[in-house]
BABALUM-402191 format. One record per residue (C-alpha): residue number from 1; x, y, z; residue in three letters. Coordinates in Angstrom, 2 decimals. Each point is the difference from the previous one (the first is absolute). Layout:
    k     east    north       up    r
  NUM        X        Y        Z  Ala
...
END
This chain:
    k     east    north       up    r
    1    -0.88    -9.17     6.29  Met
    2    -2.62     0.62    -2.67  Phe
    3     1.04    -1.51    -3.36  Ala
    4    -1.06     1.00    -3.50  Phe
    5     1.14    -1.39    -3.35  Thr
    6     0.98     2.15    -2.98  Val
    7     0.75    -1.49    -3.40  Val
    8     2.72     2.02    -1.78  Pro
    9    -1.15     1.34    -3.33  Arg
   10     2.06    -0.16    -3.17  Phe
   11     0.35     3.80    -0.09  Asp
   12     1.45    -0.04     3.55  Asp
   13     3.24    -1.56    -1.23  Val
   14     3.06     0.83    -2.09  Asp
   15     1.41    -2.06    -2.86  Ala
   16     1.58    -2.45     2.49  Met
   17    -3.35    -0.66     1.72  Gly
   18     0.94     1.94     3.16  Ile
   19    -2.69     2.14     1.62  Val
   20     0.78     3.73     0.00  Asn
   21     0.80     1.22     3.50  Asn
   22    -2.76     2.64    -0.13  Ala
   23    -2.60    -2.79    -0.30  Arg
   24     0.92    -1.20     3.50  Phe
   25    -1.87     3.05     1.29  Phe
   26    -3.01    -0.83    -2.17  Thr
   27    -0.08    -3.57     1.31  Tyr
   28     0.28     1.27     3.59  Ala
   29    -2.86     2.42    -0.64  Glu
   30    -2.18    -2.81    -1.37  Glu
   31     0.74    -2.04     3.14  Gly
   32    -0.76     2.94     2.33  Arg
   33    -3.27     0.71    -1.77  Leu
   34    -1.01    -3.65     0.26  Ala
   35     0.85     0.10     3.72  Phe
   36    -1.99     3.22     0.54  Ile
   37    -2.95    -1.43    -1.95  Arg
   38     0.09    -3.27     1.97  Ser
   39    -0.09     1.94     3.30  Cys
   40    -2.98     2.11    -1.05  Gly
   41     2.04     3.21    -0.08  Leu
   42    -0.34     0.77    -3.73  Met
   43    -1.31     3.51    -0.65  Gly
   44     0.86     1.27     3.48  Arg
   45     2.66     2.43    -1.22  Gly
   46     3.65    -0.95     0.28  Phe
   47     3.03     1.34    -1.86  Ile
   48     3.57    -1.21    -0.18  Val
   49     2.34     2.31     1.91  Ala
   50     3.20    -2.01    -0.35  Arg
   51     1.36    -3.12    -1.70  Ile
   52     3.40    -1.61     0.50  Glu
   53     1.11    -2.93    -2.11  Cys
   54     2.95    -2.30     0.50  Asp
   55     0.54    -1.94    -3.21  Tyr
   56     1.37    -3.49     0.67  Arg
   57    -0.17    -1.77    -3.37  Arg
   58    -1.68     0.14    -3.39  Ser
   59    -3.55    -1.06    -0.69  Ile
   60     0.04    -2.11    -3.16  Val
   61    -3.03    -0.51    -2.25  Leu
   62     0.86    -3.67    -0.55  Ala
   63    -0.10    -0.67     3.77  Asp
   64    -3.75     0.59     0.11  Gly
   65    -2.23     1.91     2.40  Pro
   66     1.22     2.40     2.66  Val
   67    -1.24    -0.33     3.56  Thr
   68    -0.55     3.37     1.67  Val
   69    -0.23    -0.24     3.77  Glu
   70    -1.20     2.86     2.20  Ala
   71    -0.12     0.44     3.76  Ala
   72    -0.68     2.96     2.25  Val
   73     3.12     0.81     2.06  Glu
   74    -1.12     3.13     1.80  Arg
   75    -3.21     1.96     0.49  Val
   76     0.18     3.62     1.06  Gly
   77    -2.61     2.71     0.38  Arg
   78    -0.24     0.78    -3.71  Ser
   79     2.50    -2.32    -1.68  Ser
   80     0.68    -3.70    -0.32  Ala
   81     3.27    -1.63    -1.03  Thr
   82    -0.19    -3.12    -2.14  Phe
   83     2.72    -2.53    -0.78  Arg
   84    -0.28    -1.55    -3.44  Gln
   85     2.02    -2.85    -1.48  Val
   86     0.06    -0.97    -3.68  Leu
   87     1.17    -3.50    -0.92  Ser
   88    -0.29    -2.75    -2.61  Gln
   89    -0.34    -3.73     0.59  Lys
   90     1.96    -1.12     3.03  Ser
   91     2.99     2.26    -0.64  Gly
   92     1.23     2.82     2.19  Pro
   93    -1.90     3.30    -0.07  Pro
   94     0.46     2.15    -3.09  Ala
   95    -0.77     3.16     1.97  Ala
   96    -0.87     1.14     3.50  Glu
   97    -1.98     3.20     0.31  Met
   98    -1.15     2.32     2.76  Thr
   99    -3.06     2.08    -0.84  Val
  100    -1.60     2.73     2.12  Val
  101    -3.69     0.63    -0.66  Leu
  102    -1.68     3.10     1.41  Val
  103    -3.69     0.60     0.60  Gly
  104    -1.02     2.68    -2.50  Tyr
  105    -2.89     2.45    -0.15  Asp
  106    -0.36     0.68    -3.74  Ala
  107    -2.62     2.72     0.50  Ala
  108     2.47     2.07     2.01  Asn
  109     3.22    -1.28    -1.64  Ser
  110     1.65    -0.93     3.28  Arg
  111     0.81    -2.93     2.23  Ser
  112    -2.50    -1.18     2.57  Arg
  113     0.10    -2.31     3.01  Pro
  114    -1.32    -3.53    -0.38  Phe
  115    -3.50    -0.51     1.33  Asp
  116    -0.65    -2.71     2.63  Glu
  117    -1.04    -2.62    -2.58  Asp
  118     3.04     0.56    -2.22  Glu
  119     2.34    -0.11     2.96  Arg
  120    -1.57    -3.22     1.33  Ala
  121     0.23    -1.69    -3.41  Ile
  122     3.63     1.01    -0.48  Leu
  123     0.94    -1.07     3.52  Leu
  124    -1.70    -3.37    -0.57  Ala
  125     2.45    -0.59    -2.88  His
  126     3.17     1.08     1.72  Gly
  127     1.90     0.58     3.21  Pro
  128    -0.97     2.23     2.89  Ser
  129    -0.49     3.72    -0.62  Pro
  130     2.85     2.49     0.03  Ala
  131     0.20     2.28     3.01  Pro
  132    -1.74     3.31    -0.47  Thr
  133     1.92     3.17     0.69  Ala
END
């Protein structure tokens, strides 16, 4: 799994120092972007088609940085499914997320299949490809 560290900001938390649940999505996005950048896929045109989040516990400002892990679970013709885990220190995960990214052609405002390079890079960071129908 690719790992990225996010430091919670003071304005991410409530009066008790607990990170607002909406920020979990921001942290996951930061981790995904770091993953995409590290793979050389930045600027290739991807959009989020779906996000699911299972909240497990609070993220607390006093507990320090958040580790955002990302791994490719599935690669299809035009979409890739990522698993992301947010955690602090050595405790159990704070959230587990499933994110579907779709190749996107901004000029035509529609999805597009991955090209050979994108597909190879995504497959190199995850399991075998999904069957094509």
